[in-house]
C-alpha positions, 0 to 999 in steps of 0.5 A: 602254166606259168613261166614261175611254175615252169622255171621252178619244174626245171629244178630238183625238188631240194631246189624249189623247196629252198627257193620257197622258203626264201621267199615266203619267209622273210625273217620275223620283226623281234629277228630283224630287232634282236640283229640290230640291237646286237649291232648296236651293242656291238658297236658301242662296245668298240666305241666304249674300247677305243676311249679307253684306249685314247684316256690311257693313252692321254692319262701316260702323257707327260704335262707340257713344262709350260704348263708346269710353269704356269702351276708353279706361279699359281702356287707362289702367287698363293689363294687369290682372296675376294 
């Protein structure tokens, strides 16, 4: 008998059957592709959530005084003519 058969012979049929299924049935290509797409979608969703959080934080920040001063001076000068 081969070593593989000897090894399987000492185990229950349930154990042998589980090993045989694992060895003989890799995930079909479509299931692997689907799992990869699901993972990519979850990653994109997490990125989107974080970007929205960051945007909300920036929108909620006060405008720095220096920037407001620059805008005020630009308004006082009026529109530039070309």
